[in-house]
C-alpha positions as a Markdown table, in Angstrom:
| # | Residue | x | y | z |
|---|---|---|---|---|
| 1 | Met | 116.8 | 118.3 | 83.0 |
| 2 | Ser | 114.0 | 120.9 | 82.6 |
| 3 | Arg | 110.9 | 120.7 | 84.8 |
| 4 | Lys | 107.5 | 121.9 | 83.8 |
| 5 | Lys | 105.5 | 123.7 | 86.5 |
| 6 | Ala | 102.3 | 122.0 | 87.3 |
| 7 | Asn | 99.1 | 124.0 | 87.5 |
| 8 | Val | 97.4 | 122.4 | 90.5 |
| 9 | Lys | 94.3 | 123.7 | 92.3 |
| 10 | Leu | 93.2 | 122.1 | 95.6 |
| 11 | Val | 89.5 | 122.0 | 96.3 |
| 12 | Arg | 87.6 | 120.7 | 99.2 |
| 13 | Leu | 85.9 | 117.4 | 98.7 |
| 14 | Thr | 82.1 | 117.2 | 98.8 |
| 15 | Asp | 80.5 | 114.7 | 101.2 |
| 16 | Lys | 79.9 | 112.3 | 98.3 |
| 17 | Gly | 83.4 | 112.9 | 97.0 |
| 18 | Arg | 84.9 | 112.2 | 100.5 |
| 19 | Glu | 83.1 | 108.9 | 100.8 |
| 20 | Gln | 84.2 | 107.8 | 97.4 |
| 21 | Phe | 87.8 | 108.9 | 98.2 |
| 22 | Ile | 87.8 | 106.7 | 101.4 |
| 23 | Leu | 86.3 | 103.7 | 99.5 |
| 24 | Asp | 88.8 | 104.1 | 96.7 |
| 25 | Asn | 91.7 | 104.2 | 99.2 |
| 26 | Gln | 90.4 | 101.2 | 101.1 |
| 27 | Glu | 90.2 | 99.2 | 97.8 |
| 28 | Ala | 93.7 | 100.3 | 96.8 |
| 29 | Phe | 95.1 | 99.2 | 100.2 |
| 30 | Arg | 93.3 | 95.9 | 99.9 |
| 31 | Tyr | 94.7 | 95.3 | 96.4 |
| 32 | Gly | 98.3 | 96.2 | 97.5 |
| 33 | Ala | 98.1 | 94.1 | 100.6 |
| 34 | Leu | 96.9 | 91.1 | 98.6 |
| 35 | Glu | 99.5 | 91.6 | 96.0 |
| 36 | Glu | 102.3 | 92.0 | 98.5 |
| 37 | Phe | 101.3 | 89.2 | 101.0 |
| 38 | Gly | 99.2 | 87.0 | 98.7 |
| 39 | Gly | 95.9 | 85.4 | 99.3 |
| 40 | Met | 93.7 | 85.4 | 102.3 |
| 41 | Arg | 95.7 | 83.1 | 104.6 |
| 42 | Asp | 93.9 | 82.6 | 107.9 |
| 43 | Gly | 91.4 | 85.3 | 107.0 |
| 44 | Met | 94.2 | 87.9 | 107.3 |
| 45 | Phe | 92.6 | 90.4 | 104.9 |
| 46 | Arg | 88.9 | 90.6 | 105.9 |
| 47 | Phe | 88.0 | 94.2 | 105.3 |
| 48 | Arg | 84.9 | 96.1 | 106.0 |
| 49 | Lys | 83.9 | 99.5 | 104.6 |
| 50 | Val | 84.6 | 102.2 | 107.1 |
| 51 | Met | 82.7 | 105.4 | 106.7 |
| 52 | Asn | 82.1 | 108.6 | 108.6 |
| 53 | Gln | 85.0 | 108.5 | 110.9 |
């Protein structure tokens, strides 16, 4: 099996980019949790947006 080398460049997130990254990850976690555990039984998945921590 041959592998191609990836050309990856890491760059620091801007403040706006950081906030969007956090929100996107929270949304992905919420989606995964709801898919895995199903529904909002007993208010189990009440999320709030957490920023600047």
